[in-house]
N, C-alpha and C positions, 0 to 999 in steps of 0.2 A: 271517880276518876276525873271529876271536873275541877273547877277552881281557876283563879286568875294567877298565872305564873309570874314570879319575880325572877327574871333571867339574870344570872350572874356570869359575867364573862371573866374567865381566869386571866390574871395579869402575870407578871414575871414570877410571882410566888408559885410554889408547887400547886399543881392541880389536885385539889382535895377529892379523894376517890373512895367510893364504897364498892365492895365486891359482894354481890348477893349470891349465896351458894358457895359451898366449900367442898364440893365433890371433885371429880376429875377436872371439870372446867375451871372452877375457881382456884382449887389448890395447885393443880399442875401447870396451868397456863397463866391465868390472869394475875393472881397475886404475885408470883415470882417476877413476871415481866414488869408489872407496875413498880414493885419494890426496887428493881434494878435500874429504873429510869429516874434520873434526878429531876425531871420535869413534873413528877408526880409525888404525892404522899399517899400512902395507903392508910386511911383514917378509920375505916369501918369494914368489918367482915360480918356478914349475916349468915348464921347457921344455927339450927336448933338441935343438931345432933351432939350429944355430950362429948363423944370422942373427937369429933371434928372441932368443937369449940376448944378443947384442950390443945389439940394440934395447932390451931390457929394462934392461940395465946403463946405457945412455945416458939413458933416460927416468926410471929409478928407482934412482939410485946408492946409496940407503940400503938397498935390498932385497938379500937374499941370493938369488942365482940358482942353482938346482940343476937337474940334468937329469932326475931321476926322483922320483915320489911317495915311493918308499922313502927317498930322501935327506931329503925333507921330514919324513916321519914319525919319522925318527931323532931329531929334536929337537922333537917334538910338545909337550913340556912348556913350550916357549917360545911357544906359540900358543894362541889362543882360538877362531879361526874358520878354516874351510877353504872356499874358493869353487871349485867344480868347473866350469871352462869347457872341458871335454873332450867328445868324442863320447858320445852317450847309452849306448852299449854298455859304457862304463867306469864309469858312475855308481853302479851297485849296489856293485861291489867297493870303489871308492874311497870312496864314502859310508859303507859299513859299516866300513871300516878307520878312517876319521876318527872315527866314532862310538865305535868300540872304544877309541880313544885319548882319549875324553872331550871331543872337539872338536865345536863347533857347525858346521853345514853349510849352505851355500847351493849348490843344484844348478841349473845353467842348464837351461832347457827345450831339447829334450824331457826331461822328468823322468827317466824310465827307459824301457826298451824294452817292458815289459809291466806291466799292472796288478798282477799277482802280485808282481813285483819291487818295485814301488812300495809295496805293502802291507808287504812284508818290511822295507824301509828305514824306513818310518814306525814300524813296531813296534820295530825296533832303537833308534831315537832315543827313543821313549817309554820303553822299558825302561832306557835309559842315562841318562835325565834330561837330554838335550841337546836343543837346538832345531834343527829342520830346516825349511827353506823353499825355495821354488822361484822363480827369477828371471822372473816374469811382468811384465817392465818395460813392456809395452805398455798396462798399466793407467794409465800416466802419460804417454801420448802427448798432445800438445796437442789433437788433434781428438777423441780419446776423452773427455778432460776437458771439452771444450766441449759435446759431445753429452750427456754425463751431466748437465751443468748445465742444458741446455735441457729435458731430460726432467724434472729435478727441478722446474723452473719451470712445467712443463705447456705449454710453447710449441708443441708439436706436437699437443696434444690426446691422444686415445687412439691410441697407436701400433699400427699393424696389421702392417706389414712392415719388416724391417730387412735391408738388403743391405750387405755389407762385403767388401772385396777387398784382397788383397795381390798385385799383378801388376806385372811388369816385363818388359823384353825383354833376355834374357841367354841366347841359344841355345847359347853355349859352356859354360854351366853355372857353378857357383860357383868352380871351380878348387881345391876342397879335398875333404875326406873325404866330403862330402855327395853328390858326383856318382856314385860307384860304390856307395854304401851300400845294402844290402838292407833289406827290411822287418824282418827279424830283428835287424838291427843298429841299429834305430831310425831308419833312413833314410826319405826321402820327404818331399815338401812338405806332406803332411797332418800328419805327425808334427811337422815343423819349424814351419811357419806356422799350421797348424790349432791347435796348442797356444795360440797367441796369439788367433786369431780366435774360436775357440769359447769361450775364457776370457772375452774381452771381451763376447761375447753373453750369457753367463750372468751376468756382473757387471751388465749393463744390464737384462736382462729375466727373470732368475730361472731356476729349475731347468728342465731339458729333460725332456719326457715322450715324445718321439718323435724319432728321427734317421734320416736317409737320406743316402747319399753315393755319389759316382762318382769313380773315380781312373783315371789313365792315365799311362803312361811314354812320353814322346816324346824321351827323351834318347839319347845315344850308347851307353849301357851297358844292354843288353837285360835283364840280371839285376838291375838296380837297382830301387829302389822308385819310387813315383810322382813325376812331375814336374809333374803338374797334378791338381787336385782340386776338387770341388764338394760342398758340404754343405748340407743343409736340416734345420733344427731347428724343432720346435714346442714352445714353452715352455708351462709350466703356466699362465702369465699370459695365454695366447692369442696372443701375438705369434709370427709366423712369421719366422724368420731364414734368410737365404740367404747363403752364404759361398763365395767363389772364391779359389783360390790357383793362381798360374801364373807360372813364371819364363820362359816363352817366349811371352808375349803381345805380338804385334806392335803392337797398339793396346790400351791399358788402359782399364778402366772406372773409375767414380768410387770413391774410397776408401770413402765412406759414401753411402748413398741410403736415407733413412728417410721413410716415409709415415705420417702420422697423420690423425686426423679433422679437425684444424684447419689443418695445414700440413705441408710436407715440409722436409727438410734434406738438402742434397747437398754433399759435400766431395770435392775432387779432390786427388791428390798425397799422398805419405807424409810422416810426421812428420820434422822436421829434425834431431832430436837425434843419431841415429846418424851421419849425414854430418858433423855438427859435431864430435862426439867423434873421428871418424876423421881429421878435419883438424887436430886438436890444440886445438880450442876447449874450454876447461874449464868446468865448471858455475859457477865463480866469475865468468866473463865475463858482463857485463850483458846481452849479446845471446843468451846461451844459452837455448834453449827457446822463444824468441819467434818466432812465425810472421808472415811479411810479409803485408801486407794483401791482396796479390793471391792469397794462398793460403787466405784465409778461406772458409768454407763459406757457402752461401746458404740462408736460411730464408724460407719463405712459400709462395705458390702461383705458378704460371706467370703472368708478367706483372707480378708485384709482389713478387718475392723480393728480399731485401736481405742484404748481407754481415753475418755475425755475428763480432764480434771474438773471436779465438781465445784461449782460456786458455793460459797458459804451460806448455809441456811440462816435466816434472819427474821424470826418472828418479832423481835423487838422493833423492827421497822414499822409495824402496825402502830405501836404506841408513839413512836417518834413522829410519824405523820399526823397522828391524831392530835398530839400536843401542838404541832405547828398550826393545824387547822383551828383548834380552840383558841389559839393566841392570834388568829387572824393573818397567819403568814403562809397558808397553804390550803390544799383541798383535803377532804376526808380520805382516809386510806381505802375505804370501800363506800361507794355511794349506795344508799338504801335501794335506789331504783334497780341496781344491779342484782341485789339479793332478791328483789321482787321478780325479776325476769327469770332467775333460776327457779324460784318457787312456782312460777307459772308453768314451766316445763314439767316440773315434778307433779303438779296438780293435774296437768293434762295427761301425763302417763298413767297416773292412778285412776283417772276417769275411764281409761280404755284398756288397762292391763287386765 
């Protein structure tokens, strides 16, 4: 993972990008978002699975499809950016190798398996003069953007409690590496979805001064990490956050339930962008990111709550902001220190849960 990097700063030419991994992360999120953004060129996709290789060639005929990261790094001089859509256990080594080649790096969450590894990766990027960021795409969910707007407008008054859930009924599991993954491998729903929910809470209500959590494994793999988690946070602002993550919820709760001194806001159902991208709907489609009226959240008090038009979901904003930062015109969409703070909370909860 050593070596002296030769840092390449992208110019007005497209940012030459490699996506490592073509599972859900690479295939559903990163490749479509990069392909749709004229600031980027999708030059390389790394996957060793024959079916995924065939799918990548079909969808992105202009890209070079290679089976291993070593094959990609062999021509690192033709790249500017590496996107890691691989399991978290691989992120430190792959990220450090990319940095050693002078490449900028996007790491999908979970960032890394431990805070110490995250600090090491951040330090390597700083020393090499390359940019490192984490794909916290849920900052651009339609419901999150809507709630943030309501808070900015003061529509709820003084917020007292914030409840947020990622729940669904999938007792058979994910059907991928997540199911048997141990805590040491960065597995578990708290690592996976807690990285989103805790990050959203901090973005909305500020730093956390106290955290508490509960975890459980109800899956078929007894040595695997948690399949269910609850987290309670007390923010320095005084707001109390309660978060639920559960892939085996026979009945789900509201996505958001926020109570303030003037009104409450309740929203059901998950953001539509992931299923849209999985179905082949691209960000250039006019309907992309738009939430149907029946999915809008309700604002007010019982008996007089009214639907709130949803802001448009905008995962592409992550890559727009990243392009601006790589070209020297803006800041990173997600600072790695923010991902580290979320990981510290998760690590603390696992230590005492």
